[in-house]
PASEVEX-524103 format. One record per residue (C-alpha): residue number from 1; x, y, z. Coordinates in steps of 0.1 Angstrom, whole numbers, plus 5000, padded with zeros to 4 digits. Example, Ala and Ser with C-alpha at 12.3 -4.5 7.8 and 13.67 -1.06 7.14 Angstrom:
! residues 2
     n     c1     c2     c3
     1   5123   4955   5078
     2   5137   4989   5071
This chain:
! residues 443
     n     c1     c2     c3
     1   2314   8765   3442
     2   2297   8759   3405
     3   2268   8731   3404
     4   2285   8720   3369
     5   2312   8703   3387
     6   2299   8680   3399
     7   2289   8672   3366
     8   2322   8675   3343
     9   2343   8662   3372
    10   2324   8642   3400
    11   2348   8624   3416
    12   2369   8655   3428
    13   2382   8661   3460
    14   2372   8701   3464
    15   2339   8686   3457
    16   2337   8676   3491
    17   2335   8700   3520
    18   2366   8694   3545
    19   2364   8696   3585
    20   2385   8727   3583
    21   2385   8753   3555
    22   2422   8767   3555
    23   2415   8789   3529
    24   2418   8769   3494
    25   2397   8790   3474
    26   2410   8824   3477
    27   2388   8860   3484
    28   2387   8886   3463
    29   2412   8903   3493
    30   2438   8876   3489
    31   2445   8878   3450
    32   2462   8907   3435
    33   2443   8922   3408
    34   2470   8935   3389
    35   2483   8903   3382
    36   2465   8893   3352
    37   2459   8862   3357
    38   2436   8866   3388
    39   2421   8898   3376
    40   2379   8895   3369
    41   2370   8880   3347
    42   2339   8905   3330
    43   2323   8876   3311
    44   2310   8865   3341
    45   2280   8877   3362
    46   2291   8898   3395
    47   2275   8869   3416
    48   2301   8846   3391
    49   2336   8864   3398
    50   2348   8857   3428
    51   2342   8823   3429
    52   2354   8820   3394
    53   2390   8839   3403
    54   2392   8815   3438
    55   2392   8786   3413
    56   2416   8796   3391
    57   2439   8804   3417
    58   2437   8771   3433
    59   2444   8754   3398
    60   2474   8777   3395
    61   2490   8782   3429
    62   2479   8799   3454
    63   2480   8783   3488
    64   2488   8805   3518
    65   2460   8801   3532
    66   2474   8817   3568
    67   2470   8853   3544
    68   2444   8850   3523
    69   2411   8854   3535
    70   2394   8820   3526
    71   2366   8823   3496
    72   2327   8805   3514
    73   2330   8784   3481
    74   2308   8755   3499
    75   2280   8783   3509
    76   2247   8782   3490
    77   2261   8808   3456
    78   2236   8803   3431
    79   2252   8812   3400
    80   2230   8815   3364
    81   2231   8783   3344
    82   2248   8806   3319
    83   2275   8809   3338
    84   2276   8771   3346
    85   2281   8769   3314
    86   2310   8793   3304
    87   2327   8780   3339
    88   2330   8746   3322
    89   2338   8754   3289
    90   2365   8777   3303
    91   2380   8749   3320
    92   2372   8722   3306
    93   2371   8694   3271
    94   2340   8701   3252
    95   2328   8663   3251
    96   2321   8674   3295
    97   2310   8704   3283
    98   2280   8683   3257
    99   2276   8659   3287
   100   2266   8684   3317
   101   2238   8703   3289
   102   2224   8667   3287
   103   2229   8658   3319
   104   2215   8687   3333
   105   2180   8692   3308
   106   2173   8652   3324
   107   2173   8666   3352
   108   2141   8688   3353
   109   2161   8718   3346
   110   2140   8745   3324
   111   2151   8729   3292
   112   2143   8765   3271
   113   2163   8781   3300
   114   2192   8755   3299
   115   2194   8762   3259
   116   2196   8789   3259
   117   2224   8800   3281
   118   2242   8765   3264
   119   2236   8788   3229
   120   2250   8824   3252
   121   2283   8803   3266
   122   2291   8792   3229
   123   2317   8819   3225
   124   2337   8813   3257
   125   2369   8798   3245
   126   2393   8773   3262
   127   2419   8789   3286
   128   2452   8790   3279
   129   2464   8773   3311
   130   2490   8793   3329
   131   2511   8788   3358
   132   2528   8805   3384
   133   2557   8789   3386
   134   2574   8817   3403
   135   2551   8816   3430
   136   2571   8808   3456
   137   2607   8813   3448
   138   2612   8822   3488
   139   2613   8781   3493
   140   2641   8776   3478
   141   2660   8799   3505
   142   2636   8791   3536
   143   2659   8777   3563
   144   2638   8750   3581
   145   2640   8742   3611
   146   2625   8704   3605
   147   2653   8703   3582
   148   2680   8717   3606
   149   2664   8697   3636
   150   2666   8661   3613
   151   2637   8650   3631
   152   2636   8603   3626
   153   2614   8594   3594
   154   2606   8558   3583
   155   2608   8550   3547
   156   2583   8524   3541
   157   2585   8505   3499
   158   2563   8473   3502
   159   2582   8451   3474
   160   2572   8416   3449
   161   2598   8401   3428
   162   2616   8431   3419
   163   2649   8430   3429
   164   2665   8446   3402
   165   2643   8479   3399
   166   2647   8478   3442
   167   2680   8477   3441
   168   2685   8512   3417
   169   2659   8530   3440
   170   2674   8516   3470
   171   2710   8531   3458
   172   2690   8568   3450
   173   2686   8563   3490
   174   2714   8556   3491
   175   2725   8594   3483
   176   2705   8614   3501
   177   2714   8645   3518
   178   2689   8637   3547
   179   2707   8620   3570
   180   2678   8609   3597
   181   2659   8579   3580
   182   2654   8542   3578
   183   2638   8526   3553
   184   2610   8498   3562
   185   2613   8469   3533
   186   2579   8443   3535
   187   2591   8422   3507
   188   2568   8396   3493
   189   2586   8383   3472
   190   2588   8348   3458
   191   2618   8339   3460
   192   2627   8361   3497
   193   2664   8367   3498
   194   2674   8388   3527
   195   2712   8386   3520
   196   2704   8416   3488
   197   2697   8440   3515
   198   2735   8435   3531
   199   2751   8452   3506
   200   2737   8488   3512
   201   2747   8512   3531
   202   2710   8519   3546
   203   2696   8517   3581
   204   2674   8483   3572
   205   2642   8467   3590
   206   2629   8441   3566
   207   2598   8428   3573
   208   2593   8392   3550
   209   2554   8391   3546
   210   2539   8357   3529
   211   2505   8373   3523
   212   2510   8390   3488
   213   2491   8420   3499
   214   2498   8455   3494
   215   2478   8474   3518
   216   2484   8455   3542
   217   2523   8452   3536
   218   2520   8494   3542
   219   2497   8490   3574
   220   2518   8463   3586
   221   2550   8489   3584
   222   2538   8521   3592
   223   2525   8497   3628
   224   2563   8486   3628
   225   2576   8523   3630
   226   2587   8542   3661
   227   2590   8572   3640
   228   2571   8601   3641
   229   2573   8611   3597
   230   2560   8583   3573
   231   2571   8591   3541
   232   2557   8559   3509
   233   2575   8554   3486
   234   2579   8522   3456
   235   2599   8495   3443
   236   2605   8508   3402
   237   2607   8545   3407
   238   2639   8564   3407
   239   2646   8598   3429
   240   2668   8629   3433
   241   2690   8632   3462
   242   2670   8660   3477
   243   2643   8636   3479
   244   2632   8636   3521
   245   2648   8668   3523
   246   2624   8689   3500
   247   2598   8667   3514
   248   2600   8679   3550
   249   2609   8714   3537
   250   2579   8716   3525
   251   2558   8707   3554
   252   2576   8730   3577
   253   2573   8759   3549
   254   2538   8752   3544
   255   2528   8742   3572
   256   2511   8713   3563
   257   2508   8684   3571
   258   2513   8656   3541
   259   2535   8665   3514
   260   2525   8651   3484
   261   2553   8646   3456
   262   2549   8644   3418
   263   2552   8612   3398
   264   2564   8616   3360
   265   2569   8585   3334
   266   2606   8570   3327
   267   2619   8589   3301
   268   2599   8624   3301
   269   2600   8654   3323
   270   2574   8668   3348
   271   2548   8680   3333
   272   2544   8720   3331
   273   2507   8724   3348
   274   2523   8697   3376
   275   2558   8715   3380
   276   2547   8742   3403
   277   2533   8740   3441
   278   2496   8734   3448
   279   2465   8725   3469
   280   2465   8681   3462
   281   2445   8671   3442
   282   2451   8634   3452
   283   2475   8615   3475
   284   2502   8588   3456
   285   2516   8558   3481
   286   2549   8558   3460
   287   2559   8594   3459
   288   2547   8615   3494
   289   2554   8618   3539
   290   2537   8632   3563
   291   2531   8627   3603
   292   2523   8597   3614
   293   2495   8610   3634
   294   2478   8617   3600
   295   2471   8576   3607
   296   2462   8579   3643
   297   2434   8599   3636
   298   2418   8587   3607
   299   2430   8549   3606
   300   2455   8534   3578
   301   2449   8516   3544
   302   2413   8504   3539
   303   2426   8468   3527
   304   2387   8468   3506
   305   2414   8475   3482
   306   2438   8449   3483
   307   2449   8435   3449
   308   2429   8471   3435
   309   2434   8503   3429
   310   2424   8539   3445
   311   2433   8529   3482
   312   2458   8555   3483
   313   2434   8578   3463
   314   2412   8569   3496
   315   2435   8579   3523
   316   2441   8612   3509
   317   2401   8616   3501
   318   2398   8606   3544
   319   2430   8631   3553
   320   2415   8658   3533
   321   2375   8657   3549
   322   2399   8651   3580
   323   2411   8684   3575
   324   2444   8674   3572
   325   2464   8696   3546
   326   2486   8685   3516
   327   2511   8702   3487
   328   2519   8689   3459
   329   2557   8696   3453
   330   2575   8696   3421
   331   2603   8690   3440
   332   2603   8661   3460
   333   2601   8645   3422
   334   2599   8607   3413
   335   2604   8592   3378
   336   2577   8560   3373
   337   2601   8530   3359
   338   2570   8509   3352
   339   2584   8481   3363
   340   2569   8448   3335
   341   2560   8429   3363
   342   2559   8421   3396
   343   2535   8446   3422
   344   2501   8448   3418
   345   2509   8434   3385
   346   2519   8403   3398
   347   2492   8399   3428
   348   2460   8420   3411
   349   2451   8442   3384
   350   2469   8475   3376
   351   2448   8489   3353
   352   2419   8500   3373
   353   2393   8503   3345
   354   2407   8475   3317
   355   2407   8438   3333
   356   2422   8409   3332
   357   2395   8391   3309
   358   2361   8397   3296
   359   2349   8381   3322
   360   2369   8404   3348
   361   2344   8433   3362
   362   2349   8469   3350
   363   2364   8487   3366
   364   2379   8472   3392
   365   2348   8474   3421
   366   2372   8492   3446
   367   2369   8524   3420
   368   2329   8524   3423
   369   2333   8513   3460
   370   2353   8546   3470
   371   2329   8567   3442
   372   2299   8550   3461
   373   2309   8562   3495
   374   2325   8595   3495
   375   2301   8612   3459
   376   2271   8591   3456
   377   2253   8571   3435
   378   2258   8597   3402
   379   2291   8603   3402
   380   2299   8571   3405
   381   2275   8568   3371
   382   2288   8599   3352
   383   2325   8584   3362
   384   2323   8550   3343
   385   2300   8574   3315
   386   2333   8592   3305
   387   2361   8567   3319
   388   2344   8532   3305
   389   2344   8533   3267
   390   2379   8546   3270
   391   2392   8515   3285
   392   2379   8493   3255
   393   2409   8509   3236
   394   2445   8493   3256
   395   2465   8514   3284
   396   2494   8524   3258
   397   2476   8537   3236
   398   2450   8556   3267
   399   2465   8590   3253
   400   2461   8580   3212
   401   2425   8609   3205
   402   2416   8594   3176
   403   2421   8557   3183
   404   2402   8566   3219
   405   2375   8576   3193
   406   2376   8544   3180
   407   2374   8531   3211
   408   2340   8547   3224
   409   2325   8533   3188
   410   2331   8499   3200
   411   2325   8501   3226
   412   2294   8509   3216
   413   2290   8476   3196
   414   2304   8456   3229
   415   2279   8473   3254
   416   2259   8440   3258
   417   2291   8429   3278
   418   2304   8461   3292
   419   2273   8458   3311
   420   2275   8428   3327
   421   2310   8438   3336
   422   2295   8464   3350
   423   2267   8451   3368
   424   2292   8430   3387
   425   2316   8453   3398
   426   2289   8474   3413
   427   2277   8444   3429
   428   2308   8433   3443
   429   2309   8472   3453
   430   2276   8474   3468
   431   2290   8444   3492
   432   2324   8462   3503
   433   2301   8490   3511
   434   2289   8473   3541
   435   2321   8462   3554
   436   2352   8487   3555
   437   2387   8477   3564
   438   2404   8506   3585
   439   2422   8495   3616
   440   2432   8521   3640
   441   2472   8531   3655
   442   2474   8517   3686
   443   2493   8548   3707
């Protein structure tokens, strides 16, 4: 692999080697050289060309590991510094490339060689992203035996003070064309209303959980389920009528263990880069379907993330490292309504990097717990450098580039306060690392 990835994208799943490799990074025999998307980029040195093509394939939707010989991505590949910088320039923002130069210089690499390589790679432009939207046209005509057999699916929905939003998504479930499912709702609302559920034509199991705890809620529902398939949803989303069908069909078509659905904000559309099948690079508990056997083998959600963020990301990484396959599925999409109240906004910190008060830790300790547990201290520090300065800008402006630049300057002025916040987070994460809270299913 390109070592520079550990600098420009320090907490990426594929920086870590899984227990088994289904061909995440296709080798030369698995790519059609006549397709301009996968033709060899001769600006790279001979040793790096296949690795760059393999990375391109993973990013752009080649995931048929049954047919393609995988590249030995995690081997002892030694690419020239120029190829490392050229790769970073092609796929990442220039600010990350400059950061990579600084990190490599202070890591006792030969400074003359590093600067020369950086300058030589200067002409390499950012790749104009192209995606294989038609790479899996056969999916549409695929007759899924799994869908035909229609095994029982348990849909898990935790809810907290959001009955008006929950009503909408339950109405969507009434219209599902896949019929053999039940919904386990774990209701933590202050004014618990069991009568609310009687108006829906759905198979329910309602758990009234008095403790406001999101990950406990999901774990309790999974324990309660007697189905071999678990689908995960939320109380403030909207889904299409074929949501469950396409999750099950995806699992069958790709012979995968997890179908990871796609989110997009209400009022928008699926981003172009997400509108393809590809190996999933994240896991979201608001839109996924998986075999219950995954929970049996790797455990339930880690309750160290209670009242915090990234518990789903940690579970997804745990599944990936154990060798379970996950495919990003654009046809089981989910419109995120982003309710203004209730849910994690009510019981904890909704945003990972923006604290509720100036005395709260920044980022949430669970973020550093996750980074340090799996990627190590260096990756955690790099993630802080990338994500803390922009977090000074309010969440609603997080894509406003001028404000982000101003935010970085403000972060510099507020650096003493921010350092205190970060140190509080780091210390708490250190305590969390001593005691993961992962329980396993019985049977």
